[in-house]
N, C-alpha and C positions, 0 to 999 in steps of 0.2 A: 382191498387194500390191506396191507399188512404192517402190524406194529410190533416192535421188539421193547419189552420192557425190562429194565435193569432192577432186578429184585433180589441180589444176593448180599446186599449190606449187613453188617453184623449190628451196626447202630449202638457202637459202644457210648455215646453221648446220651442215648435214650434207656440205658439200664436203670430199673431192673425190667422195665417193659419188654426188653429184648432178650430176656435170659431164655427164654422158651420158644422163641419165634424170630423171623428175620425182621429187620426194620420196617419194611412195607407192610407187614402183618400187624403192626400196632395198630389198635382201635382208636378211632375218633366217634364218639357218640354211638360207642357199640359196634362199629362197623370198620373192618380194616381199611387202612388208607388205600390199598391196592384194589380194593372193591370199588372204592369211589373212582379211581383211575380206569378200571376195567369197564365200568359203566358210562363213563365219560367216552372212552374211545368207540364203544359201541354206537352212542349217539351221534359220532362224527364220522360213520360210515366205515369204520373198520370191520372187517369180517374175521380176520385172522390175528391172534395174538401169541408171539412167541415170548416165554417168560425166562430170562436169564437168571438162574439161581444157583445157589451153593448151600450156603448155612441154612441149616434146618429147612431145605427145600421140601421136605415131605409135608410141613404145615400148609405152605402154598398149594400144593398139589391136592392135597385133602380138601381144601376149602373151595377150589375152583373147579377141580376135576377137568372134563373136556370143554368146557365152557358153554355148554348148552343151556344152563341156567341163565347166561346173560345174553344168550342169542349170538354167541360168537364160538369159533374153533379156537381152543386154547392148547398150545404145546409147551413143553417144558425143556430148555436147554441147560443140563445140569453140568457144571464145572467140577471137574475131580479135584482141581487145584485152582486157587484164585488166579484169573487171567488179567484183572484189571478190568475198568470199565470198557475201554475201547476193544480190549480182547474179548470181552463179554459180549460185546455187541457183534463183533465179527464171527465167534462162534455160533451164537444164535441165528444169524442170517445164514451161515452156511447150512446148519441143519434145515432151516426153515425153506431156503430155495424159493423166495419171493417172486412172483412173475410180473407185479405191476411196474410201473415206471419210476414210482417214488416208494420210500419205507419210512414210517415214522418210528423214531426211537425216543423213549422218555427214561427219565430216572422214576423209580417206582415209589419215591417217597413224598410226590407232590400231589396236590390237589387243585383242581383248576376246572374252570367252566369256558376256556377259550373255545372260540370258533375255528377249527382247523382248515376250512373251506378257504379262507383268504390268505391264509399262509401257504398253503398248497399251491394256490393261485400264483401268488407273488413268486413261490420258487420256481414254477415252471417258467413263467414269462422272463426270469432275470438270467438263466443261464448259469447260474452258479451250481455247484456240486452239492453243498450243504446249506440249509438256513437254520438258524438258531432264533427262537424265540426268547425275546428279552423282555424283564420285567423291570418295573421302576425300582430304584434304590430307595428303600425307607429307612431312615436313620434308626438304630435300635435304641438310641437314646434322644431325650428332649433336647432341643435347641434354645440357648440363651440369645437373644438379640441385643447387641450392645451398640451404642452411636458412638460419634467421634470423640465424644467427651467422657467416654467410659461410663456411660450411665446405662442402666438396663433399661431398656424399653419395652420387653415383651418376652413370652416364653412360646415357643411352639413344640408340641407335644409329638414327638417321632415323625417329622416332616417327611416329606418326599424330595429328594435330593436331586439335583440336575445329572444323573448317571443312570445307567441301566445294567443290569446283571443277568447273566446267563440263566435262563429258565429251566433248563434241563429237559427241553422239548426240542426234538430235532426232524426236519424233513431232509432226507437223503435221496439224492439220485443213485441209480444203480451203479454207477461208476465209482461210488465212494467205497464200495467193498474192497477193492484192491488198496485204498490209501489208509484203510484201518490197520493198527498194529496187531500182530496175532497175540500179543501180551503189551500190557500198559494202558495208559490212559489216552483217548481220543482228544481229550481237550488240552494236553501238553505235547501231542504229537501233530496228529492229523490237522487239527484246527489251525493252529499256528503256520502250517505249511501251505493249507489252503487260503488263509487270509494274505500271505504274501503272493501267491498267485492270483489273488483278486477272485477267487472262486467260492468264497465264504459270505453268504448273505445274513442278514439281520431283519427280523421282524419284531417291531416293538408294540408290545400290547398293554393295555391296562384291564384286562379282563381279570376276574379273580384268579390270585395264584399264591399258593403258599407251599412252601416246602417245610417238611417237619424233621427237624434235626434234633431238638433238645426237648426236655419236659416242658420247658416254658413254651415252645412253639406248639407242642400238643395242647397245653390249656388254651392258648389264644386262638388256635383253629377251632377248638371245641366250642369256644365263646362265638366265634365268628358265624359258624355254621348253625349254632342256635338261634343266632340273631337273623339270619337269613331264612331260616325255616318260619320263625314267627313272624317276620314280614310277609313272606309269600302266603303264609295261612290268613293272616289280618287282611291282605289285598283282596282275598276271595270271598270276604263277607259281604 
């Protein structure tokens, strides 16, 4: 199974951490975000990864090499000029020439422990051309609960709201290649078109998922992973 990882972002909101590296190579607990993702893909049965990169791509290639350390084959699709996320996927796909019936694509700035098996099974059974993994929308702010008399009844710190957000993890059928833009963003071109044609599926997941966009995200993810490591360690005692 083949995966394409978008890893060309400059990460302007993560400066100064991205001054000498692309966004997915920013470290969480001393490990690049992209390394967490590559290891996760390997555990999900992925054998080949093509990393779509541009800005400071040499940092990625130097760290991952040919992928043997992770039990994968890793190749690099370097953009001479920015192609946008959709164009980046298509460029990497064209270079990789994957042979399976599905291709996984991900944004390179996320950390997750999602089980891809059920996502792929649903995708294959549904007849859609693309399936988006969705994550719950957690409010970035605390919520104040007010009754009909305008009295405060309580507070909820960053609650989960009744909405879903795009998790940046996709399962594509091979036919999607022709639907992707040569330049531009698939989320504003390909996905709306597939949705209109009822060919875009969704998989709602509450697995651990975090995107790292800001220094605040970086701090929060570090604390969450530290807690998970501590919990796993104590569970083994």
